[in-house]
N, CA, C and O atoms as a CHARMM CRD file, in Angstrom:
* protein
*
  364
    1    1 MET  N      0.81600  -1.20600   0.00000 PROA 1      0.00000
    2    1 MET  CA     0.00000   0.00000   0.00000 PROA 1      0.00000
    3    1 MET  C      0.85200   1.26000   0.00000 PROA 1      0.00000
    4    1 MET  O      0.31800   2.35400  -0.18000 PROA 1      0.00000
    5    2 HSD  N      2.15500   1.13700   0.19500 PROA 2      0.00000
    6    2 HSD  CA     3.01900   2.31000   0.23600 PROA 2      0.00000
    7    2 HSD  C      3.66800   2.60300  -1.11600 PROA 2      0.00000
    8    2 HSD  O      4.49400   3.51000  -1.22000 PROA 2      0.00000
    9    3 PHE  N      3.30200   1.84400  -2.15400 PROA 3      0.00000
   10    3 PHE  CA     3.83700   2.08500  -3.49000 PROA 3      0.00000
   11    3 PHE  C      3.27700   3.40200  -4.00400 PROA 3      0.00000
   12    3 PHE  O      2.05800   3.56300  -4.06400 PROA 3      0.00000
   13    4 PRO  N      4.13300   4.35200  -4.37700 PROA 4      0.00000
   14    4 PRO  CA     3.61800   5.70200  -4.71700 PROA 4      0.00000
   15    4 PRO  C      2.76800   5.74600  -5.98600 PROA 4      0.00000
   16    4 PRO  O      1.91500   6.62500  -6.11300 PROA 4      0.00000
   17    5 ASP  N      2.97400   4.82900  -6.92200 PROA 5      0.00000
   18    5 ASP  CA     2.22800   4.86700  -8.18500 PROA 5      0.00000
   19    5 ASP  C      1.07100   3.86700  -8.20800 PROA 5      0.00000
   20    5 ASP  O      0.59400   3.49200  -9.27900 PROA 5      0.00000
   21    6 LEU  N      0.63100   3.44500  -7.05100 PROA 6      0.00000
   22    6 LEU  CA    -0.36900   2.37800  -6.96200 PROA 6      0.00000
   23    6 LEU  C     -1.68100   2.73200  -7.65600 PROA 6      0.00000
   24    6 LEU  O     -2.30400   1.85800  -8.25900 PROA 6      0.00000
   25    7 PHE  N     -2.10500   3.95900  -7.58700 PROA 7      0.00000
   26    7 PHE  CA    -3.40600   4.33100  -8.13600 PROA 7      0.00000
   27    7 PHE  C     -3.31800   5.12500  -9.43600 PROA 7      0.00000
   28    7 PHE  O     -4.29900   5.73600  -9.85900 PROA 7      0.00000
   29    8 LEU  N     -2.15500   5.11700 -10.06400 PROA 8      0.00000
   30    8 LEU  CA    -2.04200   5.76300 -11.37600 PROA 8      0.00000
   31    8 LEU  C     -2.72400   4.89300 -12.42600 PROA 8      0.00000
   32    8 LEU  O     -2.63300   3.66700 -12.36800 PROA 8      0.00000
   33    9 PRO  N     -3.40600   5.51500 -13.38600 PROA 9      0.00000
   34    9 PRO  CA    -4.14300   4.73200 -14.39000 PROA 9      0.00000
   35    9 PRO  C     -3.24400   3.79100 -15.20600 PROA 9      0.00000
   36    9 PRO  O     -3.65200   2.67400 -15.52300 PROA 9      0.00000
   37   10 GLY  N     -2.04800   4.22400 -15.54200 PROA 10     0.00000
   38   10 GLY  CA    -1.15700   3.36900 -16.32000 PROA 10     0.00000
   39   10 GLY  C     -0.76200   2.11300 -15.56300 PROA 10     0.00000
   40   10 GLY  O     -0.73700   1.02200 -16.13200 PROA 10     0.00000
   41   11 PHE  N     -0.45300   2.26500 -14.28000 PROA 11     0.00000
   42   11 PHE  CA    -0.09900   1.11400 -13.45900 PROA 11     0.00000
   43   11 PHE  C     -1.27900   0.16800 -13.30500 PROA 11     0.00000
   44   11 PHE  O     -1.12300  -1.05000 -13.39900 PROA 11     0.00000
   45   12 LEU  N     -2.45500   0.72700 -13.07000 PROA 12     0.00000
   46   12 LEU  CA    -3.64500  -0.11000 -12.91500 PROA 12     0.00000
   47   12 LEU  C     -3.98300  -0.83900 -14.21400 PROA 12     0.00000
   48   12 LEU  O     -4.40200  -1.99600 -14.18100 PROA 12     0.00000
   49   13 ASP  N     -3.80700  -0.17500 -15.35400 PROA 13     0.00000
   50   13 ASP  CA    -4.05900  -0.83600 -16.64000 PROA 13     0.00000
   51   13 ASP  C     -3.13500  -2.02700 -16.83900 PROA 13     0.00000
   52   13 ASP  O     -3.57200  -3.10900 -17.23400 PROA 13     0.00000
   53   14 VAL  N     -1.85300  -1.81600 -16.56100 PROA 14     0.00000
   54   14 VAL  CA    -0.88800  -2.89900 -16.72500 PROA 14     0.00000
   55   14 VAL  C     -1.18400  -4.02700 -15.74100 PROA 14     0.00000
   56   14 VAL  O     -1.05400  -5.19900 -16.09300 PROA 14     0.00000
   57   15 MET  N     -1.57100  -3.69600 -14.53900 PROA 15     0.00000
   58   15 MET  CA    -1.88200  -4.72100 -13.53100 PROA 15     0.00000
   59   15 MET  C     -3.09700  -5.54300 -13.94900 PROA 15     0.00000
   60   15 MET  O     -3.08300  -6.76800 -13.82800 PROA 15     0.00000
   61   16 VAL  N     -4.13000  -4.89800 -14.43000 PROA 16     0.00000
   62   16 VAL  CA    -5.33400  -5.61300 -14.86300 PROA 16     0.00000
   63   16 VAL  C     -5.03700  -6.48500 -16.07400 PROA 16     0.00000
   64   16 VAL  O     -5.47500  -7.63400 -16.13000 PROA 16     0.00000
   65   17 LEU  N     -4.29200  -5.95000 -17.05100 PROA 17     0.00000
   66   17 LEU  CA    -3.93200  -6.75700 -18.22000 PROA 17     0.00000
   67   17 LEU  C     -3.06000  -7.95000 -17.83000 PROA 17     0.00000
   68   17 LEU  O     -3.19700  -9.03700 -18.39000 PROA 17     0.00000
   69   18 SER  N     -2.17500  -7.74100 -16.88100 PROA 18     0.00000
   70   18 SER  CA    -1.33600  -8.83800 -16.39800 PROA 18     0.00000
   71   18 SER  C     -2.18200  -9.92200 -15.74200 PROA 18     0.00000
   72   18 SER  O     -1.93300 -11.11100 -15.94600 PROA 18     0.00000
   73   19 CYS  N     -3.16400  -9.52800 -14.96900 PROA 19     0.00000
   74   19 CYS  CA    -4.06500 -10.51000 -14.33300 PROA 19     0.00000
   75   19 CYS  C     -4.88100 -11.26100 -15.37800 PROA 19     0.00000
   76   19 CYS  O     -5.09100 -12.46600 -15.24500 PROA 19     0.00000
   77   20 ILE  N     -5.34000 -10.57100 -16.40500 PROA 20     0.00000
   78   20 ILE  CA    -6.11100 -11.22300 -17.46700 PROA 20     0.00000
   79   20 ILE  C     -5.23900 -12.22400 -18.21200 PROA 20     0.00000
   80   20 ILE  O     -5.67900 -13.34100 -18.48700 PROA 20     0.00000
   81   21 LEU  N     -4.00100 -11.83600 -18.54500 PROA 21     0.00000
   82   21 LEU  CA    -3.08700 -12.75700 -19.22300 PROA 21     0.00000
   83   21 LEU  C     -2.76500 -13.96400 -18.34700 PROA 21     0.00000
   84   21 LEU  O     -2.67800 -15.08300 -18.85100 PROA 21     0.00000
   85   22 ALA  N     -2.58800 -13.75500 -17.05700 PROA 22     0.00000
   86   22 ALA  CA    -2.31600 -14.87000 -16.14700 PROA 22     0.00000
   87   22 ALA  C     -3.50400 -15.82600 -16.08700 PROA 22     0.00000
   88   22 ALA  O     -3.32200 -17.04200 -16.03000 PROA 22     0.00000
   89   23 PHE  N     -4.71500 -15.27900 -16.10200 PROA 23     0.00000
   90   23 PHE  CA    -5.89900 -16.13200 -16.09600 PROA 23     0.00000
   91   23 PHE  C     -5.93600 -17.00900 -17.34300 PROA 23     0.00000
   92   23 PHE  O     -6.15400 -18.21700 -17.25100 PROA 23     0.00000
   93   24 PHE  N     -5.71900 -16.39300 -18.52200 PROA 24     0.00000
   94   24 PHE  CA    -5.77000 -17.17300 -19.75900 PROA 24     0.00000
   95   24 PHE  C     -4.61400 -18.16500 -19.86100 PROA 24     0.00000
   96   24 PHE  O     -4.78100 -19.24100 -20.43400 PROA 24     0.00000
   97   25 LEU  N     -3.46700 -17.82800 -19.32500 PROA 25     0.00000
   98   25 LEU  CA    -2.35300 -18.77300 -19.30100 PROA 25     0.00000
   99   25 LEU  C     -2.69400 -19.97600 -18.43700 PROA 25     0.00000
  100   25 LEU  O     -2.48300 -21.11600 -18.84900 PROA 25     0.00000
  101   26 ASN  N     -3.21800 -19.73300 -17.24400 PROA 26     0.00000
  102   26 ASN  CA    -3.59500 -20.84500 -16.36800 PROA 26     0.00000
  103   26 ASN  C     -4.72200 -21.67500 -16.96500 PROA 26     0.00000
  104   26 ASN  O     -4.71900 -22.90000 -16.84600 PROA 26     0.00000
  105   27 TYR  N     -5.67800 -21.02500 -17.59900 PROA 27     0.00000
  106   27 TYR  CA    -6.77200 -21.76200 -18.22200 PROA 27     0.00000
  107   27 TYR  C     -6.26700 -22.62500 -19.37500 PROA 27     0.00000
  108   27 TYR  O     -6.69200 -23.77000 -19.52500 PROA 27     0.00000
  109   28 SER  N     -5.35700 -22.07700 -20.19600 PROA 28     0.00000
  110   28 SER  CA    -4.83200 -22.86500 -21.31500 PROA 28     0.00000
  111   28 SER  C     -4.00300 -24.04700 -20.82200 PROA 28     0.00000
  112   28 SER  O     -4.04800 -25.11900 -21.42700 PROA 28     0.00000
  113   29 ILE  N     -3.25500 -23.87800 -19.74800 PROA 29     0.00000
  114   29 ILE  CA    -2.51100 -25.00500 -19.16900 PROA 29     0.00000
  115   29 ILE  C     -3.48400 -26.04800 -18.64000 PROA 29     0.00000
  116   29 ILE  O     -3.27900 -27.24300 -18.85400 PROA 29     0.00000
  117   30 PHE  N     -4.53800 -25.62000 -17.95300 PROA 30     0.00000
  118   30 PHE  CA    -5.54600 -26.54700 -17.44900 PROA 30     0.00000
  119   30 PHE  C     -6.21700 -27.29400 -18.60100 PROA 30     0.00000
  120   30 PHE  O     -6.39800 -28.50900 -18.52600 PROA 30     0.00000
  121   31 LEU  N     -6.58300 -26.58300 -19.65700 PROA 31     0.00000
  122   31 LEU  CA    -7.23800 -27.19200 -20.80200 PROA 31     0.00000
  123   31 LEU  C     -6.30100 -28.17000 -21.49700 PROA 31     0.00000
  124   31 LEU  O     -6.73000 -29.25700 -21.88400 PROA 31     0.00000
  125   32 ASN  N     -5.04200 -27.81100 -21.66200 PROA 32     0.00000
  126   32 ASN  CA    -4.06800 -28.70000 -22.28800 PROA 32     0.00000
  127   32 ASN  C     -3.87200 -29.96500 -21.46700 PROA 32     0.00000
  128   32 ASN  O     -3.79300 -31.06000 -22.02400 PROA 32     0.00000
  129   33 THR  N     -3.79400 -29.82600 -20.15000 PROA 33     0.00000
  130   33 THR  CA    -3.61800 -30.99900 -19.29200 PROA 33     0.00000
  131   33 THR  C     -4.86400 -31.86900 -19.29200 PROA 33     0.00000
  132   33 THR  O     -4.75900 -33.09300 -19.21700 PROA 33     0.00000
  133   34 THR  N     -6.04000 -31.26000 -19.37500 PROA 34     0.00000
  134   34 THR  CA    -7.28900 -32.02600 -19.38300 PROA 34     0.00000
  135   34 THR  C     -7.44300 -32.81700 -20.67800 PROA 34     0.00000
  136   34 THR  O     -7.86200 -33.97400 -20.65700 PROA 34     0.00000
  137   35 LEU  N     -7.10600 -32.19200 -21.80300 PROA 35     0.00000
  138   35 LEU  CA    -7.31100 -32.83400 -23.09500 PROA 35     0.00000
  139   35 LEU  C     -6.17200 -33.77300 -23.49100 PROA 35     0.00000
  140   35 LEU  O     -6.38000 -34.69300 -24.28300 PROA 35     0.00000
  141   36 ASN  N     -4.98200 -33.55600 -22.95500 PROA 36     0.00000
  142   36 ASN  CA    -3.82000 -34.36300 -23.31500 PROA 36     0.00000
  143   36 ASN  C     -3.28400 -35.07800 -22.08400 PROA 36     0.00000
  144   36 ASN  O     -3.79200 -34.89800 -20.97700 PROA 36     0.00000
  145   37 SER  N     -2.27200 -35.87400 -22.28400 PROA 37     0.00000
  146   37 SER  CA    -1.66500 -36.57700 -21.15800 PROA 37     0.00000
  147   37 SER  C     -0.68700 -35.65800 -20.43500 PROA 37     0.00000
  148   37 SER  O     -0.32600 -34.59000 -20.93000 PROA 37     0.00000
  149   38 ALA  N     -0.27400 -36.09800 -19.26100 PROA 38     0.00000
  150   38 ALA  CA     0.70500 -35.32100 -18.50300 PROA 38     0.00000
  151   38 ALA  C      2.04700 -35.28700 -19.22600 PROA 38     0.00000
  152   38 ALA  O      2.78200 -34.30400 -19.12600 PROA 38     0.00000
  153   39 LEU  N      2.37000 -36.35300 -19.95200 PROA 39     0.00000
  154   39 LEU  CA     3.61600 -36.37800 -20.70800 PROA 39     0.00000
  155   39 LEU  C      3.60700 -35.31900 -21.81000 PROA 39     0.00000
  156   39 LEU  O      4.61100 -34.64400 -22.03800 PROA 39     0.00000
  157   40 THR  N      2.47000 -35.17600 -22.49200 PROA 40     0.00000
  158   40 THR  CA     2.35300 -34.13700 -23.51500 PROA 40     0.00000
  159   40 THR  C      2.52600 -32.76100 -22.89800 PROA 40     0.00000
  160   40 THR  O      3.18200 -31.89600 -23.47700 PROA 40     0.00000
  161   41 GLN  N      1.94200 -32.55500 -21.72900 PROA 41     0.00000
  162   41 GLN  CA     2.09600 -31.27800 -21.03400 PROA 41     0.00000
  163   41 GLN  C      3.55400 -31.03300 -20.67900 PROA 41     0.00000
  164   41 GLN  O      4.03200 -29.90500 -20.80100 PROA 41     0.00000
  165   42 THR  N      4.27300 -32.06400 -20.24300 PROA 42     0.00000
  166   42 THR  CA     5.68300 -31.91600 -19.90100 PROA 42     0.00000
  167   42 THR  C      6.50600 -31.55300 -21.12500 PROA 42     0.00000
  168   42 THR  O      7.36100 -30.67100 -21.05800 PROA 42     0.00000
  169   43 ILE  N      6.25500 -32.22600 -22.24200 PROA 43     0.00000
  170   43 ILE  CA     7.00100 -31.94000 -23.47000 PROA 43     0.00000
  171   43 ILE  C      6.67100 -30.53600 -23.96900 PROA 43     0.00000
  172   43 ILE  O      7.56800 -29.79800 -24.37700 PROA 43     0.00000
  173   44 CYS  N      5.39800 -30.16500 -23.94000 PROA 44     0.00000
  174   44 CYS  CA     5.01600 -28.80700 -24.36600 PROA 44     0.00000
  175   44 CYS  C      5.66200 -27.75800 -23.46400 PROA 44     0.00000
  176   44 CYS  O      6.09000 -26.70700 -23.94300 PROA 44     0.00000
  177   45 GLY  N      5.73400 -28.03100 -22.18100 PROA 45     0.00000
  178   45 GLY  CA     6.37600 -27.10100 -21.25400 PROA 45     0.00000
  179   45 GLY  C      7.85500 -26.94600 -21.54700 PROA 45     0.00000
  180   45 GLY  O      8.38700 -25.83700 -21.50800 PROA 45     0.00000
  181   46 ASN  N      8.52700 -28.06500 -21.84300 PROA 46     0.00000
  182   46 ASN  CA     9.94900 -27.99700 -22.16700 PROA 46     0.00000
  183   46 ASN  C     10.18700 -27.25300 -23.47200 PROA 46     0.00000
  184   46 ASN  O     11.12600 -26.46300 -23.57200 PROA 46     0.00000
  185   47 LEU  N      9.35000 -27.49500 -24.47000 PROA 47     0.00000
  186   47 LEU  CA     9.49100 -26.76600 -25.73700 PROA 47     0.00000
  187   47 LEU  C      9.22000 -25.28000 -25.55300 PROA 47     0.00000
  188   47 LEU  O      9.90900 -24.44200 -26.13600 PROA 47     0.00000
  189   48 LYS  N      8.22200 -24.95400 -24.74600 PROA 48     0.00000
  190   48 LYS  CA     7.92900 -23.54300 -24.45500 PROA 48     0.00000
  191   48 LYS  C      9.12900 -22.88100 -23.79200 PROA 48     0.00000
  192   48 LYS  O      9.51000 -21.76900 -24.15800 PROA 48     0.00000
  193   49 ASP  N      9.72600 -23.56500 -22.81300 PROA 49     0.00000
  194   49 ASP  CA    10.90000 -23.00900 -22.14600 PROA 49     0.00000
  195   49 ASP  C     12.06300 -22.82900 -23.11900 PROA 49     0.00000
  196   49 ASP  O     12.76900 -21.82100 -23.07100 PROA 49     0.00000
  197   50 LEU  N     12.26000 -23.80400 -23.99800 PROA 50     0.00000
  198   50 LEU  CA    13.33800 -23.72400 -24.97800 PROA 50     0.00000
  199   50 LEU  C     13.14500 -22.51200 -25.89500 PROA 50     0.00000
  200   50 LEU  O     14.07900 -21.74300 -26.12300 PROA 50     0.00000
  201   51 PHE  N     11.93100 -22.35000 -26.41700 PROA 51     0.00000
  202   51 PHE  CA    11.66600 -21.21500 -27.30400 PROA 51     0.00000
  203   51 PHE  C     11.71300 -19.88900 -26.55200 PROA 51     0.00000
  204   51 PHE  O     12.18400 -18.88900 -27.09400 PROA 51     0.00000
  205   52 THR  N     11.23400 -19.86600 -25.32400 PROA 52     0.00000
  206   52 THR  CA    11.26600 -18.63800 -24.53700 PROA 52     0.00000
  207   52 THR  C     12.68900 -18.19100 -24.27800 PROA 52     0.00000
  208   52 THR  O     13.00900 -17.01000 -24.41300 PROA 52     0.00000
  209   53 ILE  N     13.54700 -19.13100 -23.90600 PROA 53     0.00000
  210   53 ILE  CA    14.94500 -18.78200 -23.64400 PROA 53     0.00000
  211   53 ILE  C     15.63900 -18.36100 -24.93300 PROA 53     0.00000
  212   53 ILE  O     16.38000 -17.37800 -24.94700 PROA 53     0.00000
  213   54 GLY  N     15.40400 -19.09900 -26.01500 PROA 54     0.00000
  214   54 GLY  CA    16.03200 -18.76200 -27.29000 PROA 54     0.00000
  215   54 GLY  C     15.60400 -17.41000 -27.81000 PROA 54     0.00000
  216   54 GLY  O     16.44000 -16.61800 -28.24400 PROA 54     0.00000
  217   55 ILE  N     14.30900 -17.13500 -27.77300 PROA 55     0.00000
  218   55 ILE  CA    13.81400 -15.84000 -28.24100 PROA 55     0.00000
  219   55 ILE  C     14.28100 -14.71600 -27.31200 PROA 55     0.00000
  220   55 ILE  O     14.60700 -13.62100 -27.76900 PROA 55     0.00000
  221   56 GLY  N     14.31100 -14.99300 -26.01500 PROA 56     0.00000
  222   56 GLY  CA    14.78700 -13.99000 -25.06200 PROA 56     0.00000
  223   56 GLY  C     16.24100 -13.63100 -25.29500 PROA 56     0.00000
  224   56 GLY  O     16.60500 -12.45600 -25.24800 PROA 56     0.00000
  225   57 TRP  N     17.07600 -14.62800 -25.54600 PROA 57     0.00000
  226   57 TRP  CA    18.48300 -14.34500 -25.83400 PROA 57     0.00000
  227   57 TRP  C     18.62900 -13.59600 -27.15100 PROA 57     0.00000
  228   57 TRP  O     19.45000 -12.68400 -27.25500 PROA 57     0.00000
  229   58 ALA  N     17.84400 -13.96800 -28.15700 PROA 58     0.00000
  230   58 ALA  CA    17.98100 -13.34300 -29.47400 PROA 58     0.00000
  231   58 ALA  C     17.43700 -11.91100 -29.49100 PROA 58     0.00000
  232   58 ALA  O     18.05900 -11.02200 -30.07300 PROA 58     0.00000
  233   59 VAL  N     16.29300 -11.68300 -28.86500 PROA 59     0.00000
  234   59 VAL  CA    15.63800 -10.38200 -28.95600 PROA 59     0.00000
  235   59 VAL  C     16.14600  -9.39700 -27.89700 PROA 59     0.00000
  236   59 VAL  O     16.44600  -8.24600 -28.21400 PROA 59     0.00000
  237   60 PHE  N     16.24100  -9.84400 -26.65600 PROA 60     0.00000
  238   60 PHE  CA    16.54600  -8.93700 -25.56100 PROA 60     0.00000
  239   60 PHE  C     17.99400  -8.96900 -25.09500 PROA 60     0.00000
  240   60 PHE  O     18.39000  -8.15100 -24.26500 PROA 60     0.00000
  241   61 GLY  N     18.77600  -9.88000 -25.60500 PROA 61     0.00000
  242   61 GLY  CA    20.16800  -9.95900 -25.16300 PROA 61     0.00000
  243   61 GLY  C     20.30700 -10.75400 -23.88600 PROA 61     0.00000
  244   61 GLY  O     21.06100 -11.72600 -23.85000 PROA 61     0.00000
  245   62 GLY  N     19.61400 -10.37700 -22.85300 PROA 62     0.00000
  246   62 GLY  CA    19.60300 -11.12900 -21.60600 PROA 62     0.00000
  247   62 GLY  C     20.99400 -11.34700 -21.04300 PROA 62     0.00000
  248   62 GLY  O     21.78600 -10.41200 -20.92300 PROA 62     0.00000
  249   63 LEU  N     21.27700 -12.57300 -20.70700 PROA 63     0.00000
  250   63 LEU  CA    22.56900 -12.92400 -20.15000 PROA 63     0.00000
  251   63 LEU  C     23.63600 -12.93500 -21.24100 PROA 63     0.00000
  252   63 LEU  O     23.33800 -13.24800 -22.39300 PROA 63     0.00000
  253   64 PRO  N     24.84600 -12.60600 -20.89700 PROA 64     0.00000
  254   64 PRO  CA    25.91000 -12.70500 -21.90200 PROA 64     0.00000
  255   64 PRO  C     26.15200 -14.16900 -22.26000 PROA 64     0.00000
  256   64 PRO  O     25.96500 -15.06400 -21.43500 PROA 64     0.00000
  257   65 PHE  N     26.56900 -14.39400 -23.49600 PROA 65     0.00000
  258   65 PHE  CA    26.84800 -15.76200 -23.93300 PROA 65     0.00000
  259   65 PHE  C     28.05800 -16.27000 -23.16500 PROA 65     0.00000
  260   65 PHE  O     29.17200 -15.77100 -23.32600 PROA 65     0.00000
  261   66 ASP  N     27.82000 -17.26500 -22.33300 PROA 66     0.00000
  262   66 ASP  CA    28.85800 -17.84300 -21.49800 PROA 66     0.00000
  263   66 ASP  C     28.66700 -19.34800 -21.52000 PROA 66     0.00000
  264   66 ASP  O     27.53400 -19.82700 -21.57300 PROA 66     0.00000
  265   67 ILE  N     29.74900 -20.09500 -21.48000 PROA 67     0.00000
  266   67 ILE  CA    29.65500 -21.54800 -21.53700 PROA 67     0.00000
  267   67 ILE  C     28.87600 -22.09500 -20.33700 PROA 67     0.00000
  268   67 ILE  O     28.17600 -23.10000 -20.46600 PROA 67     0.00000
  269   68 PHE  N     28.98700 -21.44900 -19.17700 PROA 68     0.00000
  270   68 PHE  CA    28.26000 -21.91500 -18.00000 PROA 68     0.00000
  271   68 PHE  C     26.75400 -21.69000 -18.14700 PROA 68     0.00000
  272   68 PHE  O     25.95900 -22.50500 -17.67800 PROA 68     0.00000
  273   69 ASN  N     26.35700 -20.59000 -18.79400 PROA 69     0.00000
  274   69 ASN  CA    24.93200 -20.36200 -19.06000 PROA 69     0.00000
  275   69 ASN  C     24.37600 -21.44100 -19.98400 PROA 69     0.00000
  276   69 ASN  O     23.29700 -21.98300 -19.74400 PROA 69     0.00000
  277   70 VAL  N     25.12600 -21.74600 -21.04200 PROA 70     0.00000
  278   70 VAL  CA    24.68300 -22.75800 -22.00000 PROA 70     0.00000
  279   70 VAL  C     24.64500 -24.12900 -21.33600 PROA 70     0.00000
  280   70 VAL  O     23.68400 -24.87600 -21.51800 PROA 70     0.00000
  281   71 LEU  N     25.67600 -24.46600 -20.57100 PROA 71     0.00000
  282   71 LEU  CA    25.69600 -25.76400 -19.87200 PROA 71     0.00000
  283   71 LEU  C     24.56100 -25.86000 -18.84800 PROA 71     0.00000
  284   71 LEU  O     23.95500 -26.92000 -18.69200 PROA 71     0.00000
  285   72 GLY  N     24.27900 -24.77800 -18.16700 PROA 72     0.00000
  286   72 GLY  CA    23.18100 -24.77500 -17.20300 PROA 72     0.00000
  287   72 GLY  C     21.84000 -25.01600 -17.86200 PROA 72     0.00000
  288   72 GLY  O     21.02700 -25.78600 -17.35000 PROA 72     0.00000
  289   73 GLN  N     21.59600 -24.36400 -18.99700 PROA 73     0.00000
  290   73 GLN  CA    20.33900 -24.58000 -19.71700 PROA 73     0.00000
  291   73 GLN  C     20.26100 -25.99800 -20.27900 PROA 73     0.00000
  292   73 GLN  O     19.20600 -26.63100 -20.24300 PROA 73     0.00000
  293   74 PHE  N     21.39100 -26.49000 -20.79900 PROA 74     0.00000
  294   74 PHE  CA    21.41200 -27.86100 -21.30400 PROA 74     0.00000
  295   74 PHE  C     21.12900 -28.84400 -20.18100 PROA 74     0.00000
  296   74 PHE  O     20.36900 -29.79300 -20.37100 PROA 74     0.00000
  297   75 LEU  N     21.72300 -28.63700 -19.02700 PROA 75     0.00000
  298   75 LEU  CA    21.49000 -29.51900 -17.88100 PROA 75     0.00000
  299   75 LEU  C     20.02900 -29.47700 -17.45500 PROA 75     0.00000
  300   75 LEU  O     19.45600 -30.50300 -17.09000 PROA 75     0.00000
  301   76 ARG  N     19.42900 -28.30100 -17.49900 PROA 76     0.00000
  302   76 ARG  CA    18.02000 -28.16200 -17.14100 PROA 76     0.00000
  303   76 ARG  C     17.12600 -28.92900 -18.11200 PROA 76     0.00000
  304   76 ARG  O     16.21600 -29.63700 -17.68300 PROA 76     0.00000
  305   77 PHE  N     17.37600 -28.79600 -19.42700 PROA 77     0.00000
  306   77 PHE  CA    16.56600 -29.51300 -20.41000 PROA 77     0.00000
  307   77 PHE  C     16.81700 -31.01900 -20.34800 PROA 77     0.00000
  308   77 PHE  O     15.88500 -31.81000 -20.49600 PROA 77     0.00000
  309   78 PHE  N     18.04900 -31.41100 -20.13200 PROA 78     0.00000
  310   78 PHE  CA    18.37300 -32.82600 -20.00700 PROA 78     0.00000
  311   78 PHE  C     17.67700 -33.43400 -18.78700 PROA 78     0.00000
  312   78 PHE  O     17.13000 -34.53400 -18.86700 PROA 78     0.00000
  313   79 GLY  N     17.69500 -32.72700 -17.67400 PROA 79     0.00000
  314   79 GLY  CA    17.01700 -33.19800 -16.46600 PROA 79     0.00000
  315   79 GLY  C     15.51600 -33.31100 -16.66100 PROA 79     0.00000
  316   79 GLY  O     14.90600 -34.27200 -16.19300 PROA 79     0.00000
  317   80 SER  N     14.91400 -32.35300 -17.33800 PROA 80     0.00000
  318   80 SER  CA    13.47400 -32.40700 -17.60500 PROA 80     0.00000
  319   80 SER  C     13.13200 -33.57500 -18.51700 PROA 80     0.00000
  320   80 SER  O     12.15000 -34.28300 -18.29500 PROA 80     0.00000
  321   81 GLY  N     13.95300 -33.77100 -19.54600 PROA 81     0.00000
  322   81 GLY  CA    13.72400 -34.90600 -20.43900 PROA 81     0.00000
  323   81 GLY  C     13.90200 -36.22900 -19.73500 PROA 81     0.00000
  324   81 GLY  O     13.13400 -37.16400 -19.96500 PROA 81     0.00000
  325   82 LEU  N     14.91300 -36.32400 -18.87500 PROA 82     0.00000
  326   82 LEU  CA    15.14400 -37.55100 -18.11100 PROA 82     0.00000
  327   82 LEU  C     13.98300 -37.82100 -17.15600 PROA 82     0.00000
  328   82 LEU  O     13.55300 -38.96400 -17.00300 PROA 82     0.00000
  329   83 TYR  N     13.48300 -36.77400 -16.52100 PROA 83     0.00000
  330   83 TYR  CA    12.33000 -36.92000 -15.62700 PROA 83     0.00000
  331   83 TYR  C     11.10900 -37.42100 -16.41400 PROA 83     0.00000
  332   83 TYR  O     10.40600 -38.32500 -15.96200 PROA 83     0.00000
  333   84 ALA  N     10.86300 -36.83500 -17.58000 PROA 84     0.00000
  334   84 ALA  CA     9.72200 -37.26300 -18.39400 PROA 84     0.00000
  335   84 ALA  C      9.88900 -38.71000 -18.84300 PROA 84     0.00000
  336   84 ALA  O      8.91900 -39.46800 -18.86300 PROA 84     0.00000
  337   85 TYR  N     11.10200 -39.09700 -19.19900 PROA 85     0.00000
  338   85 TYR  CA    11.35400 -40.47600 -19.62600 PROA 85     0.00000
  339   85 TYR  C     11.06500 -41.46000 -18.49400 PROA 85     0.00000
  340   85 TYR  O     10.36200 -42.44800 -18.70200 PROA 85     0.00000
  341   86 PHE  N     11.60000 -41.20200 -17.29900 PROA 86     0.00000
  342   86 PHE  CA    11.37700 -42.11600 -16.19200 PROA 86     0.00000
  343   86 PHE  C      9.93300 -42.08600 -15.71000 PROA 86     0.00000
  344   86 PHE  O      9.42000 -43.08900 -15.21400 PROA 86     0.00000
  345   87 LYS  N      9.28400 -40.94600 -15.85300 PROA 87     0.00000
  346   87 LYS  CA     7.85600 -40.86200 -15.49900 PROA 87     0.00000
  347   87 LYS  C      7.03400 -41.71300 -16.46400 PROA 87     0.00000
  348   87 LYS  O      6.07300 -42.36600 -16.05900 PROA 87     0.00000
  349   88 LEU  N      7.41400 -41.70200 -17.74200 PROA 88     0.00000
  350   88 LEU  CA     6.72100 -42.51300 -18.73700 PROA 88     0.00000
  351   88 LEU  C      6.94000 -44.00300 -18.48500 PROA 88     0.00000
  352   88 LEU  O      6.02400 -44.81000 -18.64100 PROA 88     0.00000
  353   89 LYS  N      8.15100 -44.35200 -18.09900 PROA 89     0.00000
  354   89 LYS  CA     8.48800 -45.76400 -17.84000 PROA 89     0.00000
  355   89 LYS  C      7.90900 -46.24800 -16.51800 PROA 89     0.00000
  356   89 LYS  O      7.80800 -47.45500 -16.30000 PROA 89     0.00000
  357   90 GLY  N      7.52900 -45.33500 -15.63400 PROA 90     0.00000
  358   90 GLY  CA     6.89500 -45.71900 -14.37700 PROA 90     0.00000
  359   90 GLY  C      7.85800 -46.08100 -13.28600 PROA 90     0.00000
  360   90 GLY  O      7.53200 -46.91200 -12.43800 PROA 90     0.00000
  361   91 ARG  N      9.03000 -45.49500 -13.26900 PROA 91     0.00000
  362   91 ARG  CA    10.01600 -45.79200 -12.21600 PROA 91     0.00000
  363   91 ARG  C      9.95500 -44.77500 -11.12300 PROA 91     0.00000
  364   91 ARG  O     10.71000 -44.86300 -10.15500 PROA 91     0.00000
């Protein structure tokens, strides 16, 4: 409540639009999980993360290109894929 721009119209517009986008994102995830399997949701999530990171690096620059950044992202995708594989196999 101590944020000085809390009641400015621009801030309120962005906040409301952000809430609307969050609602539709959660609804689309719920709908995707309901209509598809959990494995499909996992693969779609990994692909979304891959494209988000790639587009973020290409468009916004983001983190500097460093071997540790690339290895960290590769390890994250490898771990997600390994988790999905073992989840599919039932271990």
